[in-house]
Each structure stands twice: as structure tokens, then as C-alpha cells.
C-alpha positions in Angstrom: 2.0 20.8 35.2 -1.6 21.6 34.6 -4.8 19.9 35.9 -7.8 19.5 33.6 -11.4 18.3 34.1 -13.1 16.3 31.3 -16.6 14.8 30.9 -16.9 11.2 29.8 -19.8 8.9 29.2 -20.2 6.4 32.1 -19.5 3.4 29.9 -16.3 4.9 28.6 -15.1 5.7 32.2 -15.9 2.2 33.3 -13.8 0.8 30.4 -11.0 3.2 31.2 -11.1 2.3 34.9 -10.9 -1.4 34.1 -8.0 -0.9 31.7 -6.0 1.3 34.0 -6.5 -0.8 37.0 -5.3 -3.9 35.1 -2.2 -2.0 34.1 -1.7 -0.5 37.5 -1.7 3.1 36.2 -3.2 6.1 37.9 -5.8 8.0 35.9 -3.3 10.7 35.2 -0.8 8.1 33.8 -3.4 6.5 31.7 -4.6 9.7 30.1 -1.1 11.0 29.7 -0.1 7.8 27.9 -3.2 7.9 25.8 -2.7 11.4 24.7 1.0 10.8 23.9 0.1 7.8 21.8 -2.6 9.8 20.0 -0.2 12.7 19.3 2.6 10.4 18.2 0.2 8.5 15.8 -1.1 11.8 14.4 2.5 13.0 13.8 3.3 9.7 12.0 0.3 10.0 9.8 1.3 13.5 8.9 4.8 12.4 8.0 3.4 9.5 6.0 1.1 11.7 4.1 4.0 14.1 3.4 6.1 11.2 2.2 3.3 10.0 -0.1 2.8 13.5 -1.6 6.5 13.8 -2.2 6.7 10.5 -3.9 3.7 11.3 -6.0 5.3 14.6 -7.0 8.7 13.0 -7.7 8.3 9.3 -8.5 11.2 7.1 -9.4 12.5 7.5 -12.9 12.8 4.4 -15.3 16.6 4.5 -14.7 16.2 4.4 -10.9 13.8 1.5 -11.1 16.2 -0.4 -13.4 19.0 0.2 -11.0 16.9 -1.0 -8.0 15.9 -4.2 -9.9 19.6 -4.9 -10.9 20.7 -4.3 -7.3 18.1 -6.8 -6.0 19.1 -9.4 -8.6 22.8 -9.0 -7.7 22.1 -9.1 -3.9 20.1 -12.4 -4.2 22.1 -14.0 -7.0 23.6 -16.7 -4.7 20.3 -17.4 -2.9 18.7 -20.9 -3.2 15.5 -19.5 -4.4 17.1 -17.5 -7.3 15.4 -19.8 -9.9 12.0 -18.9 -8.5 12.5 -15.1 -9.1 11.1 -13.9 -12.3 13.6 -11.8 -14.2 
């Protein structure tokens, strides 16, 4: 485990202190959780962007879209709202 020192504006430190005290965390726990959350969100955004690029590169074909629509119609055929669904 490594120790680090960081500089923060006073207002930010006050907000962090209030937040961490309310949650009962130590400063180390607070920052560790904050960094984990940041890294996880960044990884999720990268995966999302990769998915979008892949989808844009290889969108569904007309046949795949027709199959998806037919599957949905079949899956909801016995539903009470079937008459509200546009074919």
C-alpha cells in the first residue's frame, strides 16, 4: 500500500470532510472509494464507446430487424395491450 499527498482547495476539503464524516469513512476510505468509482465509470464509458463503434460498424441487417420485430410480436401476442401495439 502506498501513501500519497494531494493538494485540494479549502472549499473542496470542507465538502469532502462533511461527506466522509456523514458516512463514517476515514479519509483513506473516502478517497479509495472515490477513485474506484471514477475508474469503474471510466471503464464503463470506454466499453460503451467500443460497443457503439462496433454497432455503427456492423448495424443490424434488415433480416435481423424483421426477426426481432416478429419475435416481439410473438412474445406479446397474448398480452392485454396487444391491440395497442402498432404492427
